[in-house]
C-alpha positions as CSV (number, residue, x, y, z in Angstrom):
1,M,26.3,-10.1,85.3
2,P,22.9,-9.1,86.6
3,Q,20.5,-7.4,84.1
4,E,19.9,-3.7,84.7
5,Y,16.9,-1.6,84.1
6,I,18.0,1.3,81.9
7,L,15.7,4.3,81.3
8,V,16.5,6.4,78.2
9,S,14.8,9.8,78.4
10,V,15.1,11.5,75.0
11,A,14.6,15.2,74.5
12,W,11.0,16.4,73.8
13,P,10.8,18.4,70.5
14,Y,8.6,21.4,70.5
15,A,5.7,20.6,68.1
16,N,6.0,23.9,66.2
17,S,8.5,23.0,63.4
18,D,10.0,20.1,61.6
19,I,13.0,18.0,62.9
20,H,16.3,19.0,61.4
21,Q,19.6,17.3,61.0
22,G,21.1,18.9,64.1
23,N,18.2,17.6,66.3
24,V,18.8,14.1,64.9
25,T,22.6,14.1,65.4
26,G,22.5,16.0,68.7
27,S,19.6,14.1,70.5
28,Y,17.7,11.4,68.8
29,L,20.4,9.3,67.2
30,P,22.8,9.2,70.1
31,A,19.9,8.1,72.4
32,D,18.9,5.4,69.9
33,I,22.5,4.1,69.8
34,F,22.8,4.0,73.5
35,A,19.4,2.2,73.9
36,R,20.5,-0.4,71.2
37,Y,23.8,-0.9,72.9
38,Q,22.1,-1.5,76.3
39,R,19.7,-4.0,74.8
40,L,22.5,-6.0,73.1
41,N,24.1,-6.1,76.6
42,G,21.0,-7.8,77.8
43,N,19.6,-5.0,79.9
44,H,16.0,-4.0,80.2
45,V,15.7,-0.8,78.3
46,L,12.8,1.6,78.2
47,M,13.2,4.5,75.7
48,V,10.5,7.1,75.8
49,S,9.8,10.6,74.7
50,G,7.2,12.6,72.8
51,S,6.1,15.9,71.4
52,D,6.1,18.9,73.7
53,S,2.6,20.2,73.0
54,H,2.2,23.1,75.3
55,G,5.3,25.2,74.9
56,T,4.8,28.8,73.9
57,P,6.7,28.1,70.6
58,V,3.6,26.2,69.6
59,T,1.2,29.0,70.4
60,V,3.5,31.5,68.7
61,K,3.5,29.4,65.6
62,A,-0.3,29.0,65.8
63,D,-0.7,32.8,66.0
64,E,1.6,33.1,62.9
65,L,-0.5,30.6,60.8
66,G,-3.9,31.7,62.1
67,Q,-4.5,28.3,63.5
68,T,-5.2,26.8,66.9
69,A,-2.4,25.4,69.0
70,Q,-4.0,22.0,68.8
71,E,-3.9,22.1,65.0
72,V,-0.3,23.0,65.0
73,F,0.8,20.4,67.5
74,E,-1.1,17.6,65.9
75,H,0.3,18.5,62.5
76,Y,4.0,18.4,63.6
77,H,3.5,15.5,66.0
78,A,2.3,13.4,63.1
79,R,5.3,14.4,61.0
80,F,7.6,13.5,64.0
81,L,6.1,10.1,64.1
82,D,6.5,9.5,60.4
83,L,10.1,10.7,60.4
84,F,11.2,8.6,63.4
85,Q,9.6,5.5,61.9
86,K,11.3,6.0,58.6
87,M,14.6,6.5,60.4
88,G,14.0,3.3,62.5
89,L,14.5,4.9,65.9
90,S,13.8,2.3,68.5
91,Y,11.4,4.2,70.8
92,D,9.3,2.0,73.1
93,L,6.9,4.9,73.1
94,F,6.8,8.3,71.5
95,T,3.8,10.1,72.8
96,H,2.9,13.8,73.5
97,T,2.0,16.0,76.5
98,D,-1.6,16.5,75.6
99,T,-2.8,13.0,76.4
100,E,-5.3,12.3,79.1
101,N,-2.7,10.3,80.9
102,H,-0.1,13.0,81.0
103,H,-2.7,15.5,82.1
104,K,-3.6,13.3,85.1
105,V,0.0,12.4,86.1
106,S,1.0,16.1,86.0
107,Q,-2.0,17.2,88.1
108,D,-1.4,14.3,90.6
109,I,2.2,15.5,91.1
110,F,1.1,19.1,91.4
111,L,-1.5,18.1,94.1
112,S,1.1,16.0,95.9
113,L,3.5,18.9,96.1
114,L,0.7,21.1,97.3
115,E,-0.3,18.6,100.0
116,N,3.3,18.2,101.2
117,E,3.7,22.1,101.4
118,Y,6.2,22.4,98.5
119,L,4.0,24.9,96.8
120,Y,2.9,28.3,97.9
121,R,0.8,31.1,96.4
122,K,2.3,34.4,95.4
123,T,1.0,37.5,93.7
124,T,3.4,39.0,91.2
125,A,3.3,41.8,88.6
126,Q,3.4,40.4,85.1
127,M,3.2,41.8,81.6
128,Y,-0.3,42.5,80.4
129,S,-1.3,43.4,76.9
130,P,-4.1,46.0,76.8
131,S,-4.5,45.5,73.1
132,T,-5.4,41.8,73.4
133,G,-6.8,41.8,77.0
134,R,-4.5,39.1,78.4
135,F,-1.3,38.4,80.3
136,L,1.6,37.5,78.0
137,P,4.0,34.6,78.5
138,D,7.7,35.6,78.6
139,R,8.3,34.3,75.1
140,Y,5.7,36.8,73.8
141,V,7.6,39.7,75.2
142,E,10.6,41.5,73.8
143,G,12.7,44.5,75.0
144,T,16.1,45.8,75.7
145,C,18.4,43.7,77.8
146,P,19.5,45.5,81.0
147,N,22.8,43.7,81.0
148,C,24.1,44.1,77.4
149,G,21.7,46.6,75.7
150,Y,20.5,44.0,73.1
151,E,17.2,45.4,71.8
152,R,15.5,42.1,71.0
153,A,16.0,40.2,74.3
154,R,13.2,37.7,75.1
155,G,11.1,38.0,78.3
156,D,13.0,35.0,79.9
157,Q,16.4,35.2,78.4
158,C,18.8,37.4,76.3
159,D,20.1,35.4,73.4
160,N,22.9,37.9,73.0
161,C,24.6,37.6,76.4
162,N,22.6,34.6,77.7
163,T,21.4,36.4,80.8
164,L,18.4,34.7,82.4
165,F,15.5,37.0,83.7
166,D,13.2,36.3,86.6
167,G,10.5,37.7,84.4
168,A,9.9,40.1,81.4
169,A,9.6,43.0,83.8
170,E,13.3,43.2,84.0
171,L,13.5,44.2,80.3
172,I,13.8,47.9,79.4
173,N,10.9,49.1,77.2
174,P,9.1,45.7,77.0
175,R,6.8,45.3,74.1
176,S,4.5,42.7,72.7
177,K,6.3,40.4,70.2
178,T,3.0,39.8,68.3
179,D,1.9,43.4,67.6
180,D,4.8,45.5,68.9
181,T,2.5,47.4,71.3
182,A,3.4,48.7,74.8
183,L,2.7,46.5,77.8
184,E,1.9,47.3,81.4
185,L,2.4,45.4,84.7
186,R,-0.6,43.9,86.5
187,D,-0.9,41.7,89.5
188,T,-1.7,38.1,89.0
189,E,-1.6,35.1,91.5
190,H,0.2,31.9,90.9
191,F,1.6,28.8,92.6
192,F,5.3,28.7,93.1
193,L,7.6,25.7,93.7
194,D,9.5,26.1,97.0
195,L,12.9,25.3,95.7
196,P,14.8,26.4,98.8
197,A,12.8,23.9,100.9
198,L,13.7,21.2,98.5
199,A,17.4,22.1,98.7
200,D,17.2,22.1,102.6
201,D,15.5,18.7,102.5
202,G,18.6,17.0,101.1
203,L,19.2,18.2,97.5
204,S,22.4,20.0,98.5
205,D,23.7,17.1,100.5
206,W,22.9,14.7,97.6
207,L,24.7,16.9,95.1
208,H,27.9,17.0,97.4
209,S,27.9,13.3,98.1
210,D,30.8,11.2,96.8
211,D,28.9,9.1,94.3
212,K,28.9,11.7,91.5
213,A,32.1,10.5,89.8
214,H,30.1,9.6,86.6
215,W,28.9,13.2,86.3
216,R,30.8,15.4,83.9
217,P,33.0,17.8,86.1
218,Q,31.4,21.0,84.5
219,V,27.9,19.7,85.1
220,I,28.3,18.7,88.7
221,K,30.2,22.0,89.4
222,F,27.4,24.0,87.8
223,A,24.7,22.1,89.8
224,R,26.4,22.5,93.1
225,N,27.1,26.2,92.6
226,F,23.6,26.8,91.4
227,V,22.1,25.3,94.5
228,D,24.7,26.6,97.0
229,Q,24.3,30.2,95.9
230,G,20.7,30.0,97.1
231,L,17.6,28.9,95.2
232,I,14.4,31.0,94.8
233,G,10.9,29.8,94.3
234,R,9.7,29.4,90.8
235,A,6.2,29.8,89.3
236,V,4.6,26.4,88.2
237,T,1.5,28.0,86.8
238,R,0.8,30.8,84.3
239,D,-2.0,32.7,82.6
240,M,-2.8,30.8,79.4
241,D,-5.7,28.9,77.9
242,W,-3.5,26.2,76.2
243,G,-2.2,23.6,78.5
244,I,-3.0,21.5,81.6
245,N,-5.5,23.0,83.8
246,V,-4.5,23.8,87.4
247,P,-6.6,21.5,89.6
248,V,-7.5,24.1,92.3
249,P,-10.6,26.2,92.5
250,G,-10.1,29.8,91.6
251,F,-7.3,28.9,89.1
252,E,-9.6,27.9,86.2
253,S,-8.0,30.5,83.8
254,K,-4.6,29.3,84.4
255,V,-2.5,26.3,83.4
256,L,0.6,24.4,84.6
257,Y,3.8,26.0,83.4
258,V,5.3,23.9,80.6
259,W,8.8,23.8,82.3
260,F,7.1,22.0,85.1
261,E,4.8,19.6,83.3
262,A,6.9,18.7,80.2
263,V,9.7,16.9,82.1
264,I,7.0,14.9,84.0
265,G,6.4,13.5,80.5
266,Y,9.2,10.9,81.1
267,L,7.3,9.5,84.0
268,S,3.8,9.8,82.4
269,A,5.2,8.2,79.1
270,S,6.5,5.3,81.1
271,I,3.2,4.8,82.8
272,E,1.4,5.1,79.4
273,W,3.8,2.5,77.9
274,A,3.1,0.1,80.8
275,K,-0.7,0.5,80.3
276,N,-0.2,-0.2,76.5
277,I,1.5,-3.5,77.1
278,G,-1.2,-4.6,79.7
279,Q,1.2,-4.4,82.7
280,P,0.2,-1.2,84.4
281,D,2.7,-1.4,87.2
282,A,5.7,-2.3,84.9
283,W,6.9,1.3,84.9
284,R,7.9,0.9,88.5
285,N,11.0,-1.2,87.6
286,W,12.6,1.9,86.0
287,W,11.3,4.5,88.5
288,Q,11.3,2.9,91.9
């Protein structure tokens, strides 16, 4: 039986709190069991992950502790490494998203999307905090859910009814989660990923092809419905000073959105691993 290349992409924990038992049983241990099984089968396994350094949970934690986001992420990343080593999890690499390598890979993908016209600029109204003089990420905003009336809905999602919001402006009476002050809408320009163009370029056809029998029925049904109902562009940059700089003049005060760059970590971690073993092109076996 020919050997296969098996990529095991394990969930990236936010570096803002310690790992708990549910994390281990839900994500890390099952992935490790699968990787070990594939190695025993004689397959070539690459198991990678790392700490999500740039998520707003990290900056929220930093604000709570009066520390920098860098200090918080480095503290918890070190604790993750210590725990996973004591548990004996068989990562080939557990890295983080604030490495020079990850910054470069993420910026390269951003520039490739821009060159191939899958990104566009758009000015939108976003929540601005007059008390702190800055735009606030959605996770920094709370308000009343327009769907169920829950008064502590987050700027991106209501945890009571699971409604997703296209922005914190959809909330009723939005306020700052940090100091409970009122917010106002102000215009800001960002880059958006042209998801409809990607769907038209073959994503929908690929989802409806006959080779998806290995997908769970509820997953493939959700994915197909989500795309078929019509996608909209989604911002890939945001107004923050903690993260990966947007490599375009005029956007020096903005960073790549964490939802965009964090999942690139599976690719950048594979590239980092290949460099570490002295075979810089080895990652291609799993990705190309």
